[in-house]
C-alpha positions in Angstrom: -20.2 53.2 60.5 -17.2 54.7 59.0 -18.7 54.6 55.7 -21.3 56.8 56.7 -19.0 59.3 58.0 -17.1 59.1 54.5 -20.2 59.5 52.7 -21.7 62.3 54.6 -18.3 64.3 54.5 -18.3 63.8 50.9 -21.7 65.4 50.4 -21.1 68.4 53.0 -17.6 69.2 51.2 -19.5 69.2 47.6 -22.1 71.4 48.9 -19.5 73.7 50.6 -17.2 74.1 47.8 -20.0 74.5 45.3 -21.0 77.4 47.6 -17.5 78.9 47.9 -16.7 78.6 44.4 -19.9 80.4 43.3 -19.5 83.3 46.0 -15.8 83.9 46.1 -13.0 84.2 43.4 -10.0 82.5 44.7 -7.5 81.3 42.5 -4.2 79.8 42.5 -2.6 80.6 39.1 0.1 82.4 37.1 0.5 83.0 33.4 0.5 79.5 32.2 -0.8 77.1 35.0 -4.0 77.3 36.9 -4.4 75.1 40.0 -8.2 74.2 40.2 -9.4 73.3 43.5 -9.7 69.6 42.3 -6.1 69.6 41.5 -5.1 70.7 44.8 -7.5 68.3 46.6 -5.7 65.4 44.3 -2.4 66.5 45.8 -3.5 66.6 49.4 -4.9 63.0 48.8 -1.5 61.9 47.5 0.1 63.3 50.4 -2.5 61.6 52.7 -1.8 58.2 51.1 1.8 58.4 51.4 1.4 59.5 55.3 -1.3 56.7 55.4 -3.8 58.9 57.1 -6.7 57.1 57.8 -9.6 59.7 58.7 -12.7 58.8 57.0 -13.7 62.1 57.4 -10.9 63.7 56.1 -10.8 61.6 53.0 -14.5 62.3 52.6 -13.9 66.0 52.7 -11.2 65.9 50.1 -12.8 63.6 47.9 -15.9 66.0 47.8 -13.8 68.7 47.1 -12.1 67.2 44.0 -15.6 65.7 42.9 -17.0 69.2 42.7 -14.4 70.3 40.7 -14.5 67.7 38.3 -18.1 68.4 37.6 -17.3 71.7 35.9 -16.6 72.4 32.1 -13.5 74.2 32.6 -11.0 72.4 34.7 -7.7 72.2 32.7 -4.6 72.9 34.5 -3.3 74.7 31.3 -4.5 78.0 31.1 -5.9 79.0 27.8 -4.9 82.4 26.1 
């Protein structure tokens, strides 16, 4: 049953993240670096892994956020001038 929670969490996070990114302009960036939401999600995943966090719902949510960002065409960490 944990796998079902994980899978549904991925779908929910993907849909919610797509809606947020299409409707709001929230960015974490400076002159040279752009931290896209997939990068932030990956950093959170590393922290969760180090802390041995075992919530399938939390892992599914963060995975959905990361996957949504990877599907976009411009996802480089370095800003293009």
